[in-house]
N, C-alpha and C positions, 0 to 999 in steps of 0.2 A: 498413730496420731497422738495418743496420750503421752508416749515417751518423748516425742518431739516437743510437745508443749511443756512438759516437765523440764527438759534440758534447756529450753529457751528461758523459762522462768528462773531456773537456777543461774544461768549466765547473767541475766539481768540483775538478779540479787547480788551476785558477786561483783558486778561492775559498780553497783551502788555502794557497796561496802568499801571497796578499794578507792573510790573517788572522794571519800570523806577526807577533809584536811586534818593534818596532825601538826600541832604546834607545841614545842617543848621549850620551857624556860629553865635555864640552869645557871648555877653559880660555879665558876671555875675555881681551880686550885690557886691558892695564893701562898706566897712565901714572903717572909719578912721577919726581922729580928724584933725582940721585945723592946718596947720603947720607940719603935720606928713607925713611920707612916707607911701604909700599904694600900694598894688599890684592889678591890674585889671586882673581878670581871664578871659581868652578868650577861649571858648570851641567850639568844633566841634562835631556834631553828623553826621555821614556819613554812607551811605549804599554802596557807591562806594569805590574802592581803591583810596586813595588820596596820591599822591606823593609830591605835593607842593601846597602852597596856598599863595595868596597875597590879602591884604585888606588895605583900608584906614581907619584910626581911627581918629575921630574928638574929641578933648578934649576941655574943656571950658577955658583952659589956657595952657601955655607951661608946658611940663612935668617936667622940672627942676630937676628931680632926676638924680643923677650921676650913678645910678645902671643900669646895662644892663638888658634887658628883658631875662627871663629864660624860657627854654622849659621844659615841663613836662616830666619826665623820663619814665612815664608809656606809653606815646603815641609816643615818637620819636624813630626813627630808624636811628641814625647818621645824623639827620637833623641839619641844622643851621638856625639861625634867623638873619635878617638884618632889621634895622629900619632907615628910611630916613625922615628928617623933610621937609615937603612940604610948610611950612609957614602957617600963620593964624591958628596955633594950630592943624594942620592936619599932621598925620604921616602915611607913607606907610610902612607896615610890610610885609616882605617876608619870608616864611619858605620853605626851599628847601633841597632836598637830591641829591647830585651830582651823586650818583650811581643809581638814580631812584628807591629807595626802598620806599614802601608805609608806611604811618603812621601805628602804631600798634593800634589795637582795633577799635571800632566803635563809641565810645562816651567818652567824658571827656575833661578836660582842656588841651589845647595845649601850651599856652603861659601865663606866668604871667608878665604883663606889668607894670613896676614900674612908679610911679609919686608922686610928692610931692604936697599935698593939700595946696593951699595958704589960708591965713586967709581971711575972708570975703566972702567965696564962698557960693552961694545959695545951701542949702543941698538937694534940689530936682533935681539937674541937672543930666541928664542921659548921659552916654557915650555910643556911638553906632558905630559899623562898618558901613561905608557908602557904599562901593562897594567892591566886592570881586571876586576873580577868584580861582578856584580849579583845579589843574592839576591832572587828574584821570586816565591817561593812563601810567602805569608803563613800557609799552613796547616802548614808544616813545623815540626817541633819541634827 
């Protein structure tokens, strides 16, 4: 009897652990020549419903591109994007839907973030999101 209870409890614990959602925000590889405008693809793989997200993006230099970031048409659902310069080449990016509609799909590019590549840049520099928040409760007010 104790063995059966132990096995049942372990199976329940395993189901709880595997049912937790996993969401990954990543910055794709970009290519572009010095002095040219490039788009940084920012992707999200999510198992939870995501209504909004916020992250800080550290660049090696000011983005200096006059082009606004664009949202991927395949993932958005009337979402808007806002970018704020925090100084020191750091930008806060917020994607939100004022009607609390979740993003479409579970994987793919969310934002294409434009920047101008200055001359003299080290070609091995990596652009990374630093910290991020995901709003995953579509029922919240």
